[in-house]
C-alpha positions in Angstrom: 23.6 10.0 5.7 26.3 7.6 6.8 25.6 3.9 6.8 27.7 0.7 6.6 29.0 0.0 3.1 27.8 -3.4 1.9 28.8 -4.3 -1.7 26.2 -7.0 -2.1 23.2 -4.8 -1.1 22.5 -2.4 -4.0 21.4 1.2 -3.2 21.8 0.7 0.5 21.6 3.6 2.9 19.8 5.0 5.9 16.3 6.5 5.8 16.7 7.9 9.3 19.3 10.3 10.7 21.9 8.4 12.7 22.5 11.4 15.0 19.0 11.3 16.3 17.4 7.9 15.6 17.2 5.2 18.3 15.9 2.5 16.1 17.2 2.9 12.5 15.3 2.3 9.2 17.4 1.4 6.2 16.5 1.3 2.5 17.9 -0.7 -0.5 17.2 -2.2 -3.9 16.3 -5.9 -4.0 18.3 -8.1 -1.6 17.6 -11.2 -3.7 19.0 -11.9 -7.1 22.6 -12.6 -8.1 24.1 -11.3 -4.8 21.4 -12.7 -2.6 23.4 -15.3 -0.7 26.4 -13.0 -0.4 24.1 -10.3 1.1 22.8 -12.6 3.9 25.6 -12.0 6.3 25.6 -8.3 5.5 21.8 -8.0 6.3 22.2 -10.1 9.4 25.0 -7.7 10.6 22.4 -4.9 10.7 20.5 -6.7 13.5 17.2 -6.2 11.8 13.9 -7.3 13.2 12.0 -6.7 9.9 12.4 -6.4 6.2 9.5 -4.7 4.4 9.4 -5.6 0.7 7.1 -3.6 -1.5 6.6 -6.5 -3.8 4.5 -9.6 -3.6 6.5 -12.8 -3.2 5.1 -14.0 -6.5 6.8 -11.2 -8.4 10.4 -12.2 -7.7 10.3 -15.9 -6.8 9.7 -17.0 -10.4 12.8 -15.0 -11.3 15.1 -15.7 -8.4 13.6 -18.8 -6.9 13.6 -19.5 -3.2 15.1 -16.6 -1.2 18.1 -17.4 1.1 16.5 -14.9 3.5 13.5 -17.3 4.1 15.6 -19.1 6.6 16.3 -16.0 8.7 13.2 -13.8 8.2 9.8 -15.5 8.4 8.0 -14.7 5.1 4.9 -12.7 6.0 2.4 -11.7 3.3 0.4 -8.5 4.2 -3.2 -8.1 2.9 -3.8 -4.3 3.1 -6.9 -4.5 0.9 -8.7 -6.4 3.7 -8.0 -3.6 6.2 -10.8 -1.2 7.3 -9.2 2.2 7.8 -8.4 3.7 10.2 -7.4 0.3 11.5 -5.1 -0.3 14.5 -3.7 -3.5 13.2 -2.4 -5.1 9.9 -3.8 -8.3 8.5 -1.2 -10.7 7.4 -0.4 -14.4 7.0 2.9 -16.1 7.8 4.8 -19.1 6.4 7.0 -21.3 8.6 10.8 -20.9 8.4 12.7 -24.0 7.4 14.6 -23.8 10.7 12.4 -21.8 13.0 15.1 -20.9 15.5 17.1 -19.0 12.8 14.2 -16.6 12.6 14.9 -15.2 16.0 17.3 -12.5 17.1 19.7 -13.0 20.0 17.3 -11.1 22.2 14.4 -13.3 21.4 12.5 -11.3 18.7 11.2 -13.0 15.7 12.5 -11.6 12.4 10.0 -11.2 9.7 10.0 -10.3 6.0 6.8 -8.5 5.2 5.6 -8.5 1.6 3.3 -5.7 0.7 2.2 -5.8 -2.9 2.1 -2.2 -4.4 2.0 -3.1 -8.1 -0.8 -5.6 -8.1 -4.0 -5.7 -10.1 -5.1 -2.3 -8.7 -2.0 -0.7 -10.3 -2.5 -2.3 -13.7 -6.2 -1.5 -13.7 -5.4 2.1 -12.7 -2.9 2.4 -15.5 -5.1 0.8 -18.1 -8.3 2.7 -17.1 -6.7 6.1 -17.5 -5.5 5.4 -21.0 -7.4 6.8 -24.1 -10.1 4.5 -25.5 -8.1 3.6 -28.6 -5.1 2.6 -26.4 -7.3 0.3 -24.3 -8.7 -1.3 -27.4 -5.3 -2.0 -28.9 -4.0 -3.2 -25.5 -6.7 -5.8 -25.3 -5.6 -7.3 -28.7 -1.9 -7.2 -27.6 -2.8 -9.1 -24.4 -4.3 -11.8 -26.5 -1.2 -12.0 -28.7 1.0 -12.1 -25.6 -1.0 -14.8 -24.0 -0.4 -17.1 -27.0 3.2 -16.2 -27.4 6.4 -16.5 -25.4 6.7 -12.8 -24.9 5.0 -12.8 -21.5 3.0 -9.6 -22.0 6.0 -7.7 -23.2 4.1 -6.2 -26.2 1.3 -5.0 -23.9 3.7 -3.6 -21.3 5.8 -1.7 -23.9 2.7 -0.3 -25.6 1.2 0.9 -22.3 4.6 2.3 -21.3 4.8 4.3 -24.5 1.3 5.7 -24.6 0.4 6.1 -20.9 3.3 5.8 -18.4 6.0 7.8 -20.1 3.5 10.7 -20.8 2.8 10.9 -17.1 6.5 11.0 -16.2 8.2 9.2 -13.4 7.0 11.7 -10.8 3.4 11.3 -11.8 3.6 7.5 -11.9 5.2 7.4 -8.5 2.9 10.0 -6.9 -0.1 8.0 -8.1 0.9 5.2 -5.7 -0.4 7.5 -3.0 -3.8 7.4 -4.5 -4.5 3.7 -5.3 -2.1 2.2 -2.8 -3.1 4.1 0.3 -3.8 0.9 2.2 -0.3 -0.3 1.4 1.2 3.0 2.7 -0.9 2.8 5.8 0.2 -0.8 6.5 3.9 0.1 6.0 3.7 2.9 8.5 1.8 0.8 11.0 4.4 -1.9 10.9 7.2 0.6 11.4 5.3 2.1 14.3 5.7 -1.2 16.2 9.1 -1.3 18.1 9.0 -5.1 17.6 9.7 -4.4 13.9 12.6 -2.1 14.4 15.4 -1.8 13.2 13.9 -2.4 9.7 14.9 -2.4 6.0 12.5 -1.2 3.3 13.1 -2.2 -0.3 11.5 -2.9 -3.7 13.2 -3.7 -7.0 15.4 -0.7 -7.7 14.9 0.9 -4.3 14.2 4.3 -5.7 10.5 4.7 -6.6 8.2 2.8 -4.3 10.9 2.8 -1.6 11.7 6.4 -2.4 8.1 7.6 -1.9 7.8 5.7 1.4 11.2 7.0 2.6 10.0 10.5 1.8 6.8 10.0 3.9 8.8 8.5 6.8 11.3 11.4 6.7 8.4 13.9 6.7 7.0 12.3 9.8 10.5 12.6 11.4 10.6 16.3 10.6 12.9 16.4 7.5 12.6 19.6 5.4 11.3 19.2 1.8 14.7 20.2 0.5 16.4 17.5 2.6 13.9 14.9 1.4 14.7 15.8 -2.2 18.4 15.5 -1.5 18.0 12.1 0.1 16.0 10.9 -2.8 18.6 12.2 -5.4 21.3 10.3 -3.5 20.2 7.2 -5.4 22.3 8.6 -8.3 25.3 7.9 -6.1 24.3 4.6 -4.7 22.7 2.8 -7.7 25.9 1.8 -9.5 27.0 -0.9 -12.0 26.4 -3.8 -12.4 23.0 -3.5 -10.7 22.2 -0.2 -12.4 22.8 -1.9 -15.8 20.3 -4.6 -14.8 17.7 -1.9 -13.9 18.3 -0.2 -17.2 17.8 -3.4 -19.1 14.6 -4.1 -17.2 12.9 -0.7 -17.4 14.2 0.5 -20.8 14.9 -2.7 -22.6 12.1 -4.9 -21.4 9.3 -2.5 -20.5 10.0 0.2 -23.0 10.3 3.1 -20.6 12.6 6.0 -21.3 15.9 6.7 -19.6 14.5 9.1 -17.1 12.8 6.2 -15.3 16.2 4.8 -14.5 17.4 7.9 -12.6 16.5 9.7 -9.4 16.7 13.3 -10.3 15.9 16.0 -7.6 13.1 17.5 -9.7 11.3 14.1 -9.6 10.9 14.2 -5.8 10.2 17.9 -6.0 7.3 17.2 -8.3 6.0 14.4 -6.1 6.0 16.7 -3.0 4.2 19.3 -5.1 1.6 16.7 -6.0 0.8 16.0 -2.3 0.4 19.8 -1.8 -1.9 20.2 -4.8 -3.9 17.1 -4.4 -4.2 16.8 -0.6 -3.1 20.2 0.8 0.2 18.7 2.1 1.7 15.5 3.3 0.0 15.7 6.7 -3.4 16.1 5.1 -2.7 13.1 2.9 -1.7 11.0 6.0 -4.8 12.1 7.8 -6.9 11.1 4.8 -5.6 7.5 4.9 -6.1 7.2 8.7 -2.5 7.7 9.8 -3.4 10.7 11.8 -1.2 13.0 14.0 -1.3 10.7 17.1 -0.2 7.7 14.9 2.6 9.9 13.4 3.8 10.8 16.9 4.0 7.1 17.8 6.1 6.4 14.8 8.3 9.4 15.5 8.8 8.6 19.2 9.6 4.9 18.5 12.4 5.9 16.0 13.9 9.0 17.6 16.1 9.0 20.6 14.5 10.4 23.8 14.8 14.2 24.0 16.0 14.5 20.4 14.0 15.9 17.5 14.9 15.3 13.9 13.5 18.6 12.8 15.5 20.6 10.2 12.7 22.7 8.8 14.7 25.8 9.6 17.9 24.7 7.9 19.0 26.3 4.8 
């Protein structure tokens, strides 16, 4: 789907269909990092009201430091684990902008950057607990070694990657987010259902796994066919280009010990993720019902995004 071309925003494109959407949702890789300051005017040109980042602020601030976007988007940490589903609201805390007036759009809306931690303790415990007993025992010793070294848990991460994550494949690892991060999925959809948060940009690190799964769920709510969702996911192969793709490779393969399939966004990966929803929950709608984002909530999301009188339904397309 067509979108503005911004060289400083890696893997940037639309989630929604520009021919039918009234309030667009975009997706990208991280907007911080080496091109962070150069990306600020590009992001501001989108007239966004919200950025939803599927990382906790503590994950990237030690690497990149203070974000240049803090001045223009009020940092807002979401606490989905404190929610009681089905909840009508989202619990979050805000931090003041250095210059508060810069956090407002020209029409008076406050811009926010929501941080929703997908890969927190729950993720690491989920990954550790499903490992064979011998793997868990060895991992405990490696944690101790890493704690007293300068490797910063690299031995542990590479060991778990080799013996747990790689065996489950990228599709299984990404699909498991639906299970242990259902509160985070719900919180994201609730935020996007509020017109005050649209237009919006969703992103994570590479912008293909956490972002890819949420994009697929949003597109399902908007009536995209499974085949179209798969094609949109696979478009990452075209948008994730050097030098950023080289950075992703160095991180996932070099640092964490994953294999090269985790760097890519192959069509079969999303196909397997959608199959998981069918097998495990009876379909995407049943999954969304199970987390409290029922049909009426899905209609609110859909109606806020789509233009009046238009439907983004391509289920009958070839």
